[in-house]
C-alpha positions as CSV (number, residue, x, y, z in Angstrom):
1,M,211.9,-49.2,19.0
2,I,209.2,-49.4,21.8
3,S,210.6,-49.1,25.2
4,I,210.3,-51.8,27.7
5,Q,208.6,-49.4,29.9
6,F,205.9,-48.7,27.4
7,R,205.5,-52.5,27.0
8,L,205.0,-53.2,30.5
9,L,202.5,-50.3,30.8
10,T,200.4,-51.6,27.9
11,I,200.3,-55.1,29.6
12,F,199.4,-53.7,32.7
13,F,196.5,-51.5,31.4
14,F,195.3,-54.4,29.2
15,S,195.2,-56.8,32.4
16,L,193.1,-54.1,33.9
17,L,190.8,-53.9,31.0
18,I,190.1,-57.8,30.7
19,A,189.8,-58.0,34.4
20,G,186.9,-55.4,34.4
21,C,185.2,-57.0,31.5
22,G,185.0,-60.4,33.6
23,W,187.7,-62.1,31.5
24,S,190.9,-63.6,32.8
25,G,193.2,-65.0,30.1
26,F,191.1,-67.3,28.1
27,A,188.8,-68.3,30.8
28,T,185.3,-67.0,31.1
29,R,184.1,-65.6,34.3
30,Y,180.7,-65.4,35.7
31,E,178.2,-63.2,37.6
32,V,176.3,-63.8,40.7
33,N,172.8,-62.2,40.6
34,V,170.1,-61.8,43.1
35,T,166.6,-61.0,42.5
36,V,165.0,-58.6,45.3
37,T,161.4,-58.2,46.0
38,G,159.3,-56.8,48.9
39,L,162.2,-54.3,49.9
40,N,160.8,-51.0,51.4
41,G,163.3,-50.3,53.9
42,T,166.9,-48.8,53.8
43,G,170.4,-49.9,54.6
44,L,170.2,-53.6,53.2
45,I,173.5,-55.1,52.5
46,L,174.2,-58.6,51.0
47,Q,177.5,-60.4,51.2
48,N,178.9,-63.4,49.3
49,N,181.4,-65.7,50.6
50,G,181.9,-63.8,53.8
51,G,183.6,-61.0,52.1
52,D,182.1,-59.3,49.1
53,N,179.4,-56.9,50.0
54,L,176.5,-55.4,48.0
55,A,174.3,-52.4,49.1
56,V,170.8,-52.8,47.7
57,N,168.5,-49.9,47.5
58,A,165.5,-51.1,45.4
59,N,163.7,-54.1,44.3
60,G,164.9,-55.9,41.0
61,T,167.9,-57.8,40.0
62,V,171.3,-56.7,41.5
63,K,174.9,-58.1,41.0
64,F,177.9,-58.6,43.0
65,A,180.8,-56.5,41.6
66,P,183.3,-59.3,41.1
67,F,183.2,-61.9,38.5
68,Y,183.9,-65.5,39.5
69,D,185.7,-68.4,37.9
70,N,183.8,-71.6,36.7
71,G,183.6,-74.1,39.5
72,A,183.8,-71.4,42.2
73,K,181.7,-71.5,45.4
74,Y,179.0,-68.8,46.3
75,A,177.3,-68.4,49.4
76,V,175.0,-65.3,49.8
77,T,173.9,-63.9,53.2
78,V,172.1,-60.8,54.6
79,L,174.9,-58.9,56.2
80,T,172.7,-55.9,57.3
81,A,168.9,-56.1,57.5
82,P,166.7,-53.1,56.1
83,S,165.7,-50.5,58.6
84,A,163.1,-47.7,58.5
85,P,161.1,-49.7,58.1
86,A,162.5,-52.9,60.0
87,Q,162.3,-55.8,57.7
88,I,163.3,-59.6,57.5
89,C,164.7,-60.5,54.2
90,T,165.1,-64.3,53.4
91,V,167.4,-65.7,50.7
92,S,166.5,-68.7,48.6
93,N,168.9,-70.8,46.5
94,A,171.6,-68.9,48.4
95,S,174.7,-71.3,47.9
96,G,176.2,-73.6,45.3
97,T,179.0,-73.8,42.6
98,I,179.2,-71.8,39.4
99,A,178.6,-74.2,36.5
100,A,179.8,-72.4,33.4
101,A,176.9,-69.8,33.6
102,N,175.9,-66.7,35.6
103,V,174.0,-67.5,38.6
104,N,170.5,-66.0,38.1
105,N,168.3,-68.3,40.5
106,I,169.0,-66.6,43.8
107,T,166.0,-64.6,45.4
108,L,165.7,-62.5,48.3
109,V,162.1,-61.8,49.7
110,C,161.7,-59.0,52.3
111,S,158.8,-58.4,54.5
112,N,158.2,-55.9,57.3
113,T,158.6,-57.0,60.9
114,A,156.0,-54.7,62.0
115,R,152.5,-56.1,61.3
116,F,149.3,-54.2,61.4
117,A,145.3,-54.9,61.2
118,Y,142.5,-52.6,60.4
119,V,138.9,-52.7,61.0
120,A,135.9,-50.8,59.3
121,N,133.4,-49.6,61.8
122,S,130.3,-49.0,59.7
123,I,128.1,-47.2,62.0
124,E,130.5,-44.7,63.6
125,N,132.4,-44.2,60.2
126,S,135.9,-45.0,61.3
127,I,138.8,-47.3,61.0
128,S,140.3,-49.1,64.1
129,A,144.0,-49.8,63.8
130,Y,145.9,-52.5,65.8
131,S,149.5,-54.0,66.0
132,I,149.9,-57.6,65.5
133,N,152.1,-59.5,67.9
134,N,154.5,-61.7,65.6
135,A,154.8,-64.5,68.2
136,T,151.1,-64.9,69.2
137,G,149.1,-63.1,66.5
138,N,147.3,-61.1,69.2
139,L,146.1,-57.5,68.7
140,T,147.1,-54.3,70.4
141,S,145.1,-51.0,69.8
142,I,147.5,-48.5,68.6
143,A,145.6,-45.3,67.9
144,T,142.4,-43.5,68.1
145,P,140.0,-44.7,65.2
146,V,140.4,-42.6,61.9
147,T,137.4,-40.9,60.6
148,T,136.3,-42.2,57.1
149,G,133.3,-41.5,54.8
150,A,129.8,-42.6,55.5
151,T,129.5,-46.3,56.2
152,P,132.8,-47.9,55.4
153,T,132.1,-51.5,54.6
154,A,135.3,-52.7,52.5
155,L,139.0,-52.3,52.7
156,A,142.0,-53.1,50.6
157,I,145.8,-53.0,51.3
158,D,148.3,-53.0,48.5
159,A,150.9,-55.8,48.2
160,N,153.8,-53.5,49.8
161,A,151.5,-52.3,52.8
162,K,152.0,-48.8,52.0
163,Y,148.2,-47.8,51.6
164,L,145.0,-48.7,53.0
165,H,141.8,-47.9,50.6
166,V,138.4,-47.7,52.3
167,L,135.1,-48.1,50.4
168,N,132.5,-46.0,51.8
169,S,129.2,-47.4,50.7
170,A,126.6,-44.6,52.1
171,N,128.3,-41.6,50.3
172,E,129.7,-43.7,47.3
173,S,133.4,-43.0,47.7
174,I,136.8,-44.3,48.5
175,S,139.0,-42.8,51.2
176,S,142.7,-43.5,51.0
177,F,145.4,-43.5,53.6
178,S,149.1,-43.9,54.0
179,I,150.4,-46.5,56.6
180,N,153.4,-45.5,58.8
181,Q,155.6,-48.6,58.3
182,T,156.7,-48.4,61.9
183,S,153.8,-47.3,64.0
184,G,150.7,-48.3,61.4
185,A,149.3,-44.9,62.0
186,L,146.9,-43.8,59.2
187,T,147.3,-40.4,57.5
188,S,144.7,-39.3,54.7
189,V,146.4,-38.9,51.2
190,G,143.8,-36.5,50.0
191,N,140.3,-36.0,49.1
192,S,138.1,-39.1,48.6
193,V,137.3,-40.4,45.1
194,A,133.9,-41.0,43.7
195,T,132.6,-44.5,42.9
196,R,129.5,-45.5,41.1
197,T,126.2,-46.6,42.4
198,T,125.9,-48.9,45.4
199,P,129.6,-49.9,45.8
200,T,130.0,-53.1,47.7
201,S,133.8,-54.2,47.4
202,I,137.2,-52.9,46.7
203,T,140.2,-55.0,45.2
204,I,143.7,-54.3,44.5
205,D,145.8,-56.1,41.7
206,P,148.8,-58.3,43.0
207,N,151.3,-55.5,41.7
208,G,149.6,-52.6,43.6
209,K,149.0,-50.6,40.5
210,F,145.3,-50.6,40.2
211,A,142.2,-50.8,42.4
212,Y,138.7,-51.9,41.4
213,V,135.2,-51.4,42.9
214,T,132.1,-53.5,42.2
215,N,129.2,-51.3,42.0
216,Q,126.0,-53.3,42.6
217,G,123.5,-50.7,41.7
218,E,124.5,-50.5,38.0
219,G,126.2,-54.0,37.6
220,I,129.6,-52.5,36.8
221,V,133.2,-52.4,37.9
222,S,135.1,-49.2,38.1
223,G,138.9,-49.1,37.9
224,Y,141.5,-46.6,39.3
225,S,145.2,-46.3,38.9
226,I,147.0,-46.1,42.2
227,D,150.1,-43.3,42.3
228,S,152.8,-45.5,43.9
229,S,154.4,-42.3,45.5
230,T,151.2,-40.7,47.0
231,G,148.5,-43.6,47.1
232,V,145.9,-41.3,45.3
233,L,143.6,-43.0,43.0
234,K,142.4,-41.8,39.5
235,S,139.9,-43.1,37.4
236,I,141.3,-45.3,34.4
237,G,138.1,-44.5,32.3
238,A,134.9,-45.9,31.6
239,A,133.3,-48.7,34.0
240,T,133.1,-52.2,32.7
241,N,129.8,-54.1,32.6
242,S,129.9,-57.2,34.8
243,G,126.4,-58.7,35.5
244,A,123.4,-57.8,37.5
245,G,124.3,-57.1,41.1
246,A,128.0,-56.9,40.8
247,S,128.9,-57.7,44.5
248,A,132.5,-58.8,45.0
249,M,135.8,-59.4,43.1
250,A,139.0,-61.5,43.4
251,I,142.2,-61.3,41.2
252,E,144.4,-64.3,40.7
253,P,147.9,-64.2,41.7
254,N,149.4,-63.5,38.4
255,G,147.4,-60.5,37.9
256,K,146.1,-61.7,34.6
257,F,142.4,-62.5,35.3
258,A,139.6,-61.0,37.6
259,Y,136.6,-62.6,38.8
260,V,133.4,-60.7,39.8
261,T,130.4,-62.4,41.5
262,N,127.0,-61.1,40.3
263,R,124.4,-61.5,43.0
264,S,121.1,-61.0,41.2
265,A,122.3,-63.2,38.2
266,N,124.0,-66.1,40.4
267,T,127.1,-65.8,38.3
268,V,130.7,-65.2,38.1
269,S,132.1,-63.0,35.4
270,I,135.6,-63.4,34.2
271,F,138.0,-60.6,32.8
272,S,141.3,-60.3,31.5
273,I,143.4,-57.4,32.9
274,N,145.6,-55.1,30.7
275,A,148.7,-55.0,32.7
276,S,149.7,-51.6,31.5
277,T,146.4,-49.8,31.7
278,G,144.3,-51.8,34.1
279,V,141.4,-52.0,31.8
280,L,139.1,-55.0,32.1
281,T,138.1,-57.0,29.0
282,T,135.2,-59.6,29.3
283,T,135.9,-63.0,28.4
284,S,133.3,-65.2,26.6
285,T,132.5,-67.3,29.7
286,T,130.7,-66.9,33.1
287,A,130.4,-69.5,35.8
288,Q,127.1,-70.4,37.7
289,T,127.1,-70.1,41.3
290,G,124.5,-70.8,44.0
291,T,121.8,-68.2,45.2
292,L,123.1,-64.6,46.0
293,P,126.9,-64.8,45.7
294,S,128.4,-62.4,48.0
295,A,132.1,-63.1,48.4
296,I,135.0,-64.6,46.5
297,V,138.5,-65.8,47.0
298,I,141.2,-67.2,45.0
299,A,143.7,-69.8,46.5
300,P,147.2,-68.7,46.9
301,N,148.4,-71.0,44.1
302,G,145.9,-69.6,41.7
303,K,144.4,-72.8,40.8
304,Y,141.0,-72.6,42.7
305,A,138.3,-70.0,43.4
306,Y,135.6,-70.2,46.1
307,V,132.2,-68.4,46.4
308,T,130.0,-67.7,49.3
309,N,126.3,-68.1,48.3
310,K,124.5,-65.9,50.9
311,S,121.1,-67.2,50.5
312,G,122.1,-70.8,49.2
313,N,124.0,-71.2,52.5
314,S,126.7,-72.9,50.5
315,I,130.3,-72.5,49.1
316,S,130.7,-73.1,45.4
317,A,134.3,-74.3,44.2
318,F,135.8,-73.9,40.9
319,S,139.1,-74.8,39.1
320,I,141.0,-72.0,37.2
321,D,142.3,-72.5,33.7
322,A,145.7,-71.0,33.9
323,S,145.6,-70.1,30.1
324,T,142.2,-68.7,29.7
325,G,141.0,-67.8,33.2
326,A,138.0,-69.9,32.7
327,L,136.2,-71.6,35.8
328,S,135.2,-75.1,35.9
329,N,132.7,-76.1,38.6
330,I,134.2,-78.6,41.3
331,G,131.1,-78.6,43.4
332,A,129.3,-77.0,46.4
333,V,129.5,-77.7,49.9
334,A,127.2,-76.6,52.9
335,A,128.0,-73.5,54.8
336,G,126.2,-71.9,57.7
337,N,123.4,-69.5,57.6
338,L,124.2,-66.4,55.6
339,P,127.9,-66.9,54.7
340,S,129.2,-63.4,54.5
341,A,133.0,-63.8,53.9
342,V,135.6,-66.3,53.1
343,T,139.4,-66.4,53.5
344,I,142.2,-68.8,52.8
345,E,145.4,-69.0,55.0
346,P,148.7,-68.5,53.2
347,N,149.7,-72.2,52.7
348,G,146.5,-72.6,50.8
349,K,145.5,-75.9,52.9
350,F,142.5,-74.4,54.8
351,A,139.6,-72.1,53.9
352,Y,137.4,-70.3,56.5
353,V,134.0,-69.0,56.2
354,A,132.1,-66.5,58.5
355,N,128.3,-67.2,58.9
356,A,126.6,-64.2,60.0
357,T,123.2,-65.5,61.2
358,D,124.3,-68.4,63.2
359,N,127.4,-66.7,64.5
360,S,130.0,-69.3,63.4
361,V,133.0,-69.8,61.6
362,I,133.6,-73.0,59.7
363,T,137.0,-74.7,58.7
364,Y,137.4,-76.4,55.3
365,A,140.2,-78.6,54.2
366,I,141.3,-77.9,50.6
367,N,142.1,-81.1,48.5
368,S,145.4,-80.0,47.0
369,S,144.7,-82.3,44.1
370,T,141.2,-81.5,43.1
371,G,140.3,-78.2,45.0
372,A,137.3,-79.8,46.8
373,L,136.3,-78.7,50.3
374,S,135.8,-80.7,53.3
375,N,134.2,-79.5,56.5
376,V,136.6,-80.2,59.5
377,G,135.2,-78.0,62.2
378,I,133.2,-75.0,63.4
379,I,133.5,-72.6,66.2
380,T,131.0,-70.0,67.6
381,V,131.8,-66.5,66.9
382,K,129.2,-63.7,67.8
383,G,128.1,-61.7,64.8
384,A,130.9,-62.9,62.6
385,L,131.0,-60.8,59.5
386,G,134.6,-59.9,58.4
387,I,137.4,-62.6,58.5
388,V,141.0,-62.7,57.2
389,A,143.7,-65.1,57.5
390,A,147.4,-64.1,58.0
391,K,150.2,-66.1,58.6
392,E,149.4,-68.4,61.5
393,S,146.2,-66.6,62.6
394,V,142.6,-65.9,61.6
395,Y,141.0,-62.5,62.6
396,V,137.2,-62.2,62.7
397,S,135.1,-58.9,63.2
398,N,132.3,-59.4,65.7
399,S,129.4,-57.1,64.6
400,I,127.2,-57.9,67.6
401,D,129.5,-57.2,70.5
402,N,131.8,-54.8,68.6
403,T,135.0,-56.7,69.0
404,V,137.6,-58.4,66.9
405,S,138.6,-62.1,67.9
406,V,142.0,-63.8,67.1
407,Y,142.5,-67.5,66.5
408,A,145.6,-69.7,66.0
409,I,145.6,-72.1,63.2
410,N,146.7,-75.5,63.8
411,A,149.0,-76.2,60.9
412,S,147.9,-79.9,60.7
413,T,144.3,-79.8,61.1
414,G,143.4,-76.1,60.4
415,S,141.3,-76.0,63.6
416,L,141.2,-72.7,65.4
417,T,142.1,-72.0,68.9
418,A,141.1,-68.5,70.6
419,V,144.2,-66.2,71.4
420,G,143.3,-64.1,74.4
421,T,140.1,-62.3,74.6
422,P,138.4,-60.3,71.9
423,I,139.7,-56.6,71.6
424,A,137.2,-53.7,71.4
425,S,136.6,-52.2,67.9
426,G,134.3,-49.4,66.8
427,Q,130.5,-49.8,66.4
428,S,129.3,-52.5,64.1
429,P,132.8,-53.8,62.6
430,V,132.2,-55.1,59.2
431,A,135.5,-55.8,57.5
432,I,139.0,-56.5,58.5
433,V,142.3,-56.6,56.6
434,T,146.1,-57.1,57.7
435,T,149.4,-56.2,56.1
436,K,150.3,-59.8,55.5
């Protein structure tokens, strides 16, 4: 005969077993999951319903330990924000009621509170570094300029803002630096890596796995893998043919397609990107641009592409087929003299073009339905060459007086208002990037 004590122990352990499996009696219980992106700090703790805590150490999908009954409420908050570096983390779809299914739509996006800007000084072969005031957008110089290779002309930062890669056009190489997440200081990660002939631009895919360089002298694109731990670049193999005078490159936000302007052919070549190897494969179509295309940018929503035509003094606009990557011409609008660079603010409502010869920046409104551009204003910026929009600000490198100008963006009209006075850079600043 089985003793009463044995029966009670059996019931007790069986209860523990079914509780650990998320099942109580005959009622199914459910998970609350959170998808985390952008985390590079430490010490993040989430909390559900003011009591269930969850320590998070990496990006990906994480789960609160308890299981929850159907009809139970959930409310996810950030109990402790990450530090080293300090980050702000924002929860979306944070609260609701469990409806007979696991909760999988909660997202947490983290971003560094410290933000930095970097400028390539082409004559003195250096990079100037600045901290960004999160309230005003203004810049403060943070360190002595860092030495690069000969004639740095293009810059790229990975999506997690861990590494800065510098294209040195005169000695046809790439210098790579790690970014101190707290101070913004740059540290070389090793020897420079060779490019091909006459490199003109460097671009990093949205996942931060690969870097690409357009080599104008050969009409090709060379690709490199990025070591996520060290930032060191390594060739992924043979370069890919693009077109005569390959000059600039952009990758759409999903990382499926790349677009390369060919300044001698007046075209844009389209490539698919192998997500595992980074290898580019030419698609069957190209798009016609204006004369001497020099820069290209993709709208944040991935629906439109814009090309500056340096000799044509115009901007060509294209819609993007999400399935094939193909470009369809929307039309062109007038730019200033010698449009050298183009950027789009993060909300995708306005584009800004730096015109080098007539010392100006033109603001264009982007039609959200068609992608068409409309000129809505112009400001004078002496020697405008490089330009980047980040959050509520636009930053312009001024090659004539060796400074960087900061402008606040009017969220309604896109108009630019100067913030403070231009800050000194090195000699002949030609490119600028920011850590978001």
